[in-house]
C-alpha positions in Angstrom: -11.8 31.0 -79.8 -8.6 32.9 -80.3 -8.8 35.0 -77.1 -9.5 31.9 -75.1 -6.4 30.2 -76.4 -4.3 33.4 -75.8 -5.4 33.5 -72.2 -4.3 29.9 -71.7 -0.7 30.8 -72.7 -0.4 33.0 -69.6 -1.0 30.0 -67.2 1.0 27.5 -69.2 4.3 27.9 -67.3 2.8 27.3 -63.9 0.8 24.3 -65.2 3.8 22.6 -66.8 6.1 23.2 -63.8 3.6 21.7 -61.4 1.8 19.1 -63.4 4.3 18.0 -66.0 7.7 18.8 -64.6 9.5 20.8 -67.3 12.1 23.2 -66.1 11.5 26.9 -66.3 14.7 27.2 -68.3 13.4 24.6 -70.8 10.2 26.6 -71.2 11.5 30.1 -71.4 14.4 29.3 -73.7 13.5 27.4 -76.9 17.2 27.8 -77.8 18.4 26.2 -81.0 21.6 25.9 -82.9 23.2 29.0 -84.2 20.0 31.0 -84.1 18.3 28.5 -86.4 15.3 30.3 -87.9 11.7 29.4 -87.3 9.0 29.4 -90.0 5.3 29.7 -89.6 5.1 25.9 -89.5 7.7 25.5 -86.7 11.4 25.0 -86.7 13.3 24.8 -90.0 15.0 21.4 -90.3 18.7 21.2 -90.1 20.3 19.7 -93.2 20.0 15.9 -93.5 23.4 14.4 -93.1 24.3 11.2 -95.1 27.1 8.8 -94.6 28.1 5.3 -95.6 30.5 4.2 -92.8 29.5 5.6 -89.5 27.7 8.5 -87.8 27.3 10.4 -84.5 24.5 12.8 -83.6 25.0 14.7 -80.4 23.9 17.9 -78.6 27.0 20.0 -79.4 29.2 20.2 -82.5 32.4 19.8 -80.4 31.0 16.6 -78.8 29.9 15.2 -82.2 33.4 15.9 -83.6 35.0 14.0 -80.6 32.8 11.0 -81.3 33.5 11.1 -85.0 37.2 11.2 -84.4 37.0 8.1 -82.3 35.0 6.3 -85.1 37.6 7.3 -87.6 40.2 5.6 -85.4 38.3 2.4 -85.7 36.5 2.8 -82.4 33.2 1.1 -81.6 29.9 2.9 -81.1 30.5 2.6 -77.3 34.0 4.1 -77.6 32.6 7.0 -79.5 29.8 7.4 -77.0 32.2 7.7 -74.1 34.3 10.4 -75.9 31.1 12.3 -76.8 29.7 12.2 -73.3 32.9 13.5 -71.8 32.9 16.5 -74.1 29.2 17.1 -73.5 30.0 17.3 -69.8 32.4 20.1 -70.6 30.5 22.1 -73.2 26.9 21.4 -72.2 27.4 21.1 -68.4 23.8 22.1 -67.7 22.5 18.9 -69.1 24.7 15.8 -68.4 28.0 14.5 -67.2 29.9 12.3 -64.8 28.1 13.8 -61.9 24.8 12.4 -63.2 23.5 9.2 -64.7 21.8 7.8 -67.8 20.5 4.8 -69.7 22.2 3.0 -72.6 20.8 0.8 -75.4 23.4 -1.0 -77.4 22.9 -3.0 -80.6 25.5 -5.7 -81.2 25.1 -6.1 -85.0 27.3 -9.3 -85.1 25.5 -11.1 -82.4 22.2 -9.5 -83.3 21.6 -8.8 -79.6 20.1 -5.7 -78.0 21.3 -4.8 -74.5 20.3 -2.1 -72.1 22.4 -0.7 -69.2 21.0 1.2 -66.3 23.2 3.9 -65.0 20.5 5.7 -63.1 21.5 7.4 -59.8 20.7 5.8 -56.5 19.4 7.2 -53.2 22.0 7.2 -50.4 21.8 4.6 -47.7 20.9 7.2 -45.1 17.7 8.5 -46.7 14.2 7.8 -45.5 10.9 8.1 -47.3 10.4 11.4 -45.5 13.5 12.9 -47.1 11.6 15.9 -48.6 9.2 16.5 -45.7 9.5 19.2 -43.1 9.0 18.8 -39.3 5.3 19.1 -39.8 5.2 16.4 -42.4 4.7 18.7 -45.3 6.7 18.7 -48.5 9.5 21.3 -48.5 9.7 23.9 -51.3 10.9 22.1 -54.5 13.2 24.8 -55.7 15.1 24.9 -52.4 15.5 21.1 -52.5 16.7 21.0 -56.0 19.5 23.5 -55.6 21.1 21.8 -52.6 22.9 18.7 -51.4 19.7 17.1 -50.3 18.8 16.3 -53.9 22.1 14.6 -54.9 22.0 10.9 -55.8 24.9 8.6 -56.3 26.1 9.2 -59.9 25.9 6.3 -62.3 27.0 7.6 -65.8 30.7 6.5 -65.5 29.8 3.0 -64.2 27.4 2.5 -67.0 29.9 3.6 -69.6 32.6 1.4 -68.2 30.3 -1.6 -68.1 29.5 -1.0 -71.8 33.2 -0.5 -72.6 34.2 -3.7 -70.9 31.8 -5.6 -73.2 31.9 -3.7 -76.4 34.8 -1.3 -76.4 37.7 -1.6 -78.9 40.0 1.3 -78.2 41.8 1.7 -74.8 39.7 3.4 -72.1 42.2 6.1 -71.5 42.3 7.2 -75.2 38.6 8.0 -75.1 39.1 10.8 -72.6 41.7 12.7 -74.5 39.4 15.0 -76.6 37.6 16.3 -73.5 40.9 16.7 -71.6 42.4 18.8 -74.4 39.3 21.0 -74.7 39.1 21.4 -70.9 42.7 22.7 -70.8 42.5 24.8 -73.9 39.0 26.2 -73.3 35.9 26.2 -75.4 33.6 29.0 -76.6 30.4 29.3 -74.6 27.5 28.5 -76.8 24.5 30.8 -77.2 22.3 28.3 -75.5 24.5 27.9 -72.4 24.9 31.7 -72.2 21.1 32.2 -72.3 20.5 29.6 -69.6 23.2 31.2 -67.4 21.7 34.6 -68.0 18.4 33.3 -66.5 19.9 31.5 -63.6 20.4 33.5 -60.3 24.1 33.4 -59.3 23.1 32.9 -55.7 21.5 29.6 -56.5 24.9 28.1 -57.3 27.3 26.8 -54.7 30.5 28.9 -54.5 32.7 26.8 -56.8 30.1 26.6 -59.5 29.3 30.3 -59.2 32.9 31.3 -59.7 33.2 29.1 -62.7 30.0 30.3 -64.6 30.0 33.9 -63.4 32.5 36.7 -63.1 33.4 38.5 -59.8 30.4 40.8 -60.1 28.0 37.9 -60.7 27.6 38.4 -64.4 27.4 35.2 -66.5 30.0 34.6 -69.1 28.6 35.7 -72.5 28.2 33.7 -75.7 31.6 33.1 -77.3 33.6 33.6 -74.1 36.4 31.0 -74.0 36.1 29.0 -70.9 38.7 26.6 -69.6 38.2 24.0 -66.9 41.6 22.7 -65.7 40.0 21.0 -62.7 37.8 18.9 -64.9 40.9 18.0 -67.1 42.6 16.7 -63.9 39.6 14.7 -63.0 39.3 13.1 -66.4 43.1 12.4 -66.4 42.6 10.4 -63.2 39.6 8.5 -64.5 41.4 7.8 -67.8 44.5 6.5 -65.9 42.8 4.6 -63.0 39.3 3.8 -64.3 36.0 4.6 -62.6 37.6 3.7 -59.3 39.3 7.1 -59.3 35.8 8.6 -59.2 33.9 6.2 -56.9 36.8 5.8 -54.4 39.5 8.0 -53.0 39.9 11.7 -53.1 37.2 12.5 -55.8 34.6 10.4 -53.9 35.6 12.1 -50.6 35.2 15.6 -52.2 31.8 14.7 -53.6 30.5 13.4 -50.2 31.9 16.5 -48.4 30.3 18.9 -50.8 26.9 17.2 -50.3 27.1 16.8 -46.6 28.4 20.4 -46.0 26.2 22.2 -48.5 25.2 25.5 -46.8 22.0 25.7 -48.8 20.7 22.3 -47.4 22.9 19.4 -46.5 22.4 16.0 -48.1 22.8 12.4 -47.1 25.3 11.0 -49.6 28.4 9.3 -48.1 31.6 8.0 -49.5 30.4 4.5 -48.9 27.4 5.1 -51.2 29.8 5.9 -54.0 32.0 2.9 -53.4 29.0 0.5 -53.5 27.4 1.9 -56.7 26.8 -0.6 -59.5 25.4 -0.1 -63.0 22.9 -2.9 -64.0 22.0 -4.7 -67.2 18.2 -4.6 -67.7 15.9 -6.1 -70.2 14.8 -3.7 -72.9 11.1 -3.1 -73.4 10.1 -4.0 -76.9 6.7 -4.1 -78.8 5.6 -4.5 -82.4 4.3 -1.4 -84.2 3.3 -1.7 -87.8 5.7 -4.7 -88.3 8.5 -2.8 -86.6 10.1 -3.8 -83.3 10.3 -0.7 -81.2 12.6 -1.1 -78.1 13.2 1.3 -75.3 14.3 1.4 -71.6 12.5 -0.4 -68.9 12.2 0.4 -65.2 13.4 2.4 -63.4 12.7 4.4 -66.5 9.0 4.8 -67.4 9.9 5.9 -70.9 10.0 2.6 -72.8 6.8 1.4 -71.1 4.8 4.6 -71.8 6.0 4.8 -75.4 5.2 1.2 -75.9 1.7 1.5 -74.4 1.0 4.6 -76.6 2.1 2.9 -79.8 0.1 -0.3 -79.1 -3.0 1.9 -78.3 -2.8 3.8 -81.6 -1.7 1.0 -83.9 -5.2 -0.1 -85.2 -6.0 3.5 -86.2 -5.2 5.1 -89.5 -3.0 8.1 -88.7 -3.2 9.5 -92.3 -0.6 9.7 -95.0 1.1 12.9 -93.8 1.5 15.1 -90.7 -0.4 16.4 -89.0 -4.2 16.4 -89.1 -6.5 16.9 -86.1 -7.7 13.3 -85.9 -4.2 11.7 -85.9 -3.0 14.2 -83.3 -6.1 13.6 -81.2 -5.6 9.8 -81.3 -2.0 10.1 -80.2 -2.8 12.6 -77.5 -5.6 10.4 -76.0 -3.3 7.4 -76.0 -0.5 9.3 -74.3 -3.0 10.5 -71.6 -3.9 7.0 -70.8 -0.3 5.8 -70.8 0.8 8.7 -68.5 -2.0 7.9 -66.1 -0.7 4.4 -65.7 2.8 5.7 -65.5 2.0 7.9 -62.5 0.6 5.0 -60.5 2.6 2.0 -61.4 6.1 2.9 -62.7 9.1 3.0 -60.4 12.3 1.1 -59.6 11.3 -2.6 -60.1 14.0 -3.7 -57.7 11.9 -2.1 -54.9 8.3 -2.1 -56.3 6.4 -4.9 -58.1 6.0 -3.0 -61.3 3.2 -4.8 -63.3 5.2 -4.6 -66.6 3.6 -7.6 -68.3 0.1 -6.4 -67.3 0.7 -2.9 -68.5 1.7 -4.3 -71.9 -0.9 -7.1 -72.0 -2.8 -7.0 -75.3 -6.2 -7.6 -73.6 -5.6 -4.9 -71.1 -4.6 -2.4 -73.8 -7.6 -3.3 -75.9 -9.8 -2.3 -72.9 -7.9 0.9 -72.6 -8.1 1.6 -76.3 -11.9 1.2 -76.2 -12.0 4.3 -74.0 -10.6 6.4 -76.9 -13.4 8.3 -78.7 -12.1 9.1 -82.2 -13.9 12.4 -82.2 -13.9 13.6 -78.6 -11.4 14.0 -75.8 -12.0 12.2 -72.6 -12.9 14.7 -69.9 -10.9 12.7 -67.3 -8.3 9.9 -67.4 -7.2 7.7 -64.6 -4.9 4.7 -64.2 -6.3 1.4 -65.3 -6.2 -2.0 -63.6 -3.7 -4.2 -65.4 -3.7 -7.9 -64.7 -2.2 -9.3 -61.5 -2.2 -6.0 -59.6 -3.3 -6.0 -56.1 -5.9 -3.2 -55.9 -5.0 -0.4 -53.5 -1.3 -1.4 -53.5 -0.2 1.7 -55.4 -0.8 5.3 -54.3 -1.4 8.2 -56.6 2.0 9.8 -57.4 2.4 13.6 -57.8 6.1 13.5 -58.6 7.4 16.5 -60.6 10.4 15.8 -62.9 12.7 18.1 -64.7 14.6 18.0 -68.0 18.3 18.8 -67.8 19.2 15.9 -70.2 21.1 15.1 -73.4 21.0 12.4 -76.1 23.7 10.6 -78.0 23.0 8.5 -81.1 25.8 6.6 -82.9 26.2 3.9 -85.5 29.8 2.5 -86.1 31.5 0.9 -89.1 30.3 -2.6 -88.1 26.6 -1.5 -87.8 26.7 -1.6 -84.0 24.5 1.2 -82.5 24.6 3.2 -79.3 21.8 5.3 -77.9 22.3 7.0 -74.6 20.0 9.4 -72.8 22.0 11.1 -70.1 21.1 13.6 -67.4 21.9 15.6 -64.3 18.2 16.2 -63.9 17.2 19.9 -63.9 19.4 22.6 -65.6 22.8 22.6 -63.9 21.7 19.9 -61.5 22.1 20.7 -57.9 24.3 23.6 -58.9 27.2 22.2 -56.9 30.5 21.7 -58.6 33.2 19.3 -57.5 36.6 19.1 -59.3 35.2 20.7 -62.4 31.9 18.8 -62.9 28.3 19.5 -61.6 26.5 17.1 -59.3 23.0 15.9 -60.2 19.7 16.6 -58.3 18.0 13.4 -59.4 16.5 12.6 -56.0 13.9 15.3 -56.6 12.6 12.9 -59.3 11.2 10.8 -56.4 7.8 11.6 -55.0 8.2 14.2 -52.2 5.1 12.6 -50.5 5.7 8.9 -49.6 2.0 8.1 -49.3 -1.1 9.5 -51.0 -4.1 11.1 -49.5 -5.6 7.6 -48.8 -2.5 6.4 -47.0 -1.3 4.1 -49.9 2.4 4.0 -50.5 3.6 5.8 -53.6 5.6 3.5 -55.9 8.1 6.2 -56.6 8.7 7.2 -52.9 12.2 7.7 -51.6 14.0 4.6 -50.3 17.7 3.8 -49.5 19.5 2.5 -52.6 16.5 3.0 -54.8 16.7 4.6 -58.3 14.2 7.4 -59.0 11.7 7.0 -61.7 12.8 8.5 -65.0 11.3 9.2 -68.5 14.6 8.9 -70.3 14.2 6.5 -73.2 17.0 5.7 -75.6 15.2 4.0 -78.4 16.0 1.7 -81.4 13.6 0.5 -84.1 14.1 -2.7 -86.0 12.4 -3.7 -89.3 10.4 -6.8 -90.1 13.5 -8.7 -91.1 15.2 -7.8 -87.8 17.6 -5.2 -89.1 18.2 -1.9 -87.4 16.2 1.0 -88.9 16.4 3.9 -86.5 18.4 5.1 -83.4 16.8 7.9 -81.5 16.2 9.7 -78.2 15.7 13.1 -76.7 16.0 15.2 -73.6 12.9 16.9 -72.1 11.9 15.4 -68.7 8.6 13.5 -69.0 8.0 15.1 -72.3 10.7 12.7 -73.7 7.8 10.2 -74.0 5.8 12.7 -76.2 8.9 13.6 -78.3 9.8 10.0 -78.9 6.3 9.0 -79.9 6.0 11.9 -82.3 9.4 10.9 -83.8 8.5 7.3 -84.2 5.1 8.1 -85.8 6.8 10.7 -88.1 9.4 8.2 -89.3 7.1 5.1 -89.7 3.6 6.4 -90.4 4.5 9.6 -92.2 7.7 8.6 -93.9 9.7 11.7 -92.8 13.5 11.6 -92.9 15.4 12.1 -89.6 15.9 15.9 -90.1 12.2 16.4 -90.9 11.1 14.2 -88.0 13.2 16.1 -85.5 12.0 19.5 -86.7 8.3 18.5 -86.9 6.1 20.4 -84.4 6.0 18.9 -81.0 2.7 17.9 -79.6 1.3 15.4 -77.1 -1.0 14.7 -74.2 -0.6 14.9 -70.5 -3.2 13.6 -68.1 -4.8 17.1 -68.0 -4.1 18.8 -71.3 -3.0 18.7 -74.9 0.3 20.4 -75.6 1.2 22.0 -78.9 4.1 24.2 -79.9 3.4 27.7 -81.2 3.5 28.4 -84.9 0.9 30.1 -87.1 0.6 27.1 -89.4 -0.6 25.0 -86.4 -3.3 27.5 -85.2 -6.0 25.5 -87.2 -4.9 22.3 -85.5 -5.1 23.9 -82.1 -8.6 25.2 -82.9 -9.7 21.8 -84.1 -8.3 20.0 -81.0 -10.0 22.6 -78.8 -13.3 21.9 -80.6 -12.8 18.2 -79.8 -12.7 19.0 -76.1 -9.0 19.2 -75.5 -7.6 21.8 -73.1 -4.9 23.0 -75.6 -1.7 24.6 -74.2 0.5 26.4 -76.8 4.0 26.3 -75.3 7.6 25.9 -76.5 8.5 22.2 -76.0 12.3 22.1 -76.3 13.1 18.6 -77.5 16.5 17.5 -78.6 15.8 14.5 -80.9 19.0 13.0 -82.4 18.1 10.4 -85.0 20.0 8.1 -87.3 18.2 6.1 -90.0 19.8 3.0 -91.4 18.8 2.8 -95.1 19.8 0.5 -98.0 21.9 3.5 -99.3 23.6 4.2 -96.0 23.1 6.3 -92.9 21.0 9.4 -92.5 21.2 11.7 -89.5 19.1 14.5 -88.2 19.6 16.8 -85.2 16.8 18.8 -83.5 16.9 22.4 -84.6 15.6 23.5 -81.2 19.1 23.0 -79.8 22.6 23.2 -81.0 23.2 19.5 -81.9 24.8 18.2 -85.0 25.0 15.0 -87.1 28.4 14.1 -88.5 29.5 11.1 -90.4 31.7 9.6 -93.2 
């Protein structure tokens, strides 16, 4: 048994890159805060943070401190989220920023309303479904497409944050940028995680401006602890603080973005200044379901995250998952449900402004009951395929082979009034397109589209490239509400399509197993893809791996670098947990 499982580890990297879309950096580097130790049972939880007034959990201590400072000034959760994101852009540039996009869930405690905002990037007007095909009609190499102008979509993060601030902000827009501006001018110490990722990144894959920022003249990456200033980014933020997002989407900044994309020597892209001027963030309906008397809400299309998590939870709800983590049978049931949900995701989920996503059918109780009946409590399905939800024209959706990456971050905040902010934000793969403009990196989100516009049977792929379309995402900022309607949990994670697995694990850990946020974030990551069962390494979990293998699962033991940031709202106050796999931190008063 053991030799067989060891052999599998050698093929895991290729499998995940091709079949599940995690970045090589994410897999090779299970970096975590300040060399947080591992135990035999996995990652050691960071301390549980308690507060009574407000709390922020973010992927870097400096970013969490910026958000906390805004909360202390009386700012709203949205205000704190904006300050946090701007500092993350500076100190965690590989993961998110104004050159990318994201999704926001916002809980208005006074009005008892949950809103979601779509700040996902859009494809330029000049693209065609054949964007990533060569002259012979074959997909071009993915790595070459990713590190180039061809992959750059119209950024949406700033527009989404401004829409949220217009509705829910308390402090002046300009004030929220001051922490990041000061840090950009003074410089910040490069973290161990950023240093490791730079050490693994070929300097030649970066466009010249980005290369000169992250590497010295000899092409050596700046080491951990090196103090790095970014005066160009400070000037960009000063303009945005003064003039609003118009400074970004119009004028000189927009022109520089378009020029960098169109003149990229690695591979030119299609983005034009007109694409930036026409971008709009959109309000969407959250996707909510009941799970064990709790209302679990996530992000709807163009994200697949909320739908896939919802399907998984509904599928497993009738089963007893046991009193404590993590036995073989509960793990098996979750994995099988996720496999079914991800099969549906691959065929049906895309931008609902362009594709008739059968959202109601995918969440229809009768349909999910039929899918649930496929789950054998004792044996893994040898093969899973998409189902046939109600009101879907058969043959209308082609089989999608999109590969998605995981350069992403998560911000979770609760303010003094009980309002909550959950934002999952991304530039797609690590360092995005590796193109820097005025101190910030551009995304490569267009590679989240299917490279092939039709499948082998000639059916159009739902997630094909189209002008103005938003690529499918797995990002899923999430909130959980109790039976009485009050907020219980705010959570989310980076991780590409594995975000779905991480969020399901976290929700089950919090609700079924009664773990606190720190324990839930640190719990071993596991889950199911269409083809395999994934489980983190750790000697304590070897028996679980063997048991799943005996149940017919193709078990892959790999680092799964989540970044869960969780806030629990309890009768005694707030509890926060940051994922020990990364350098995040929970702070509160």
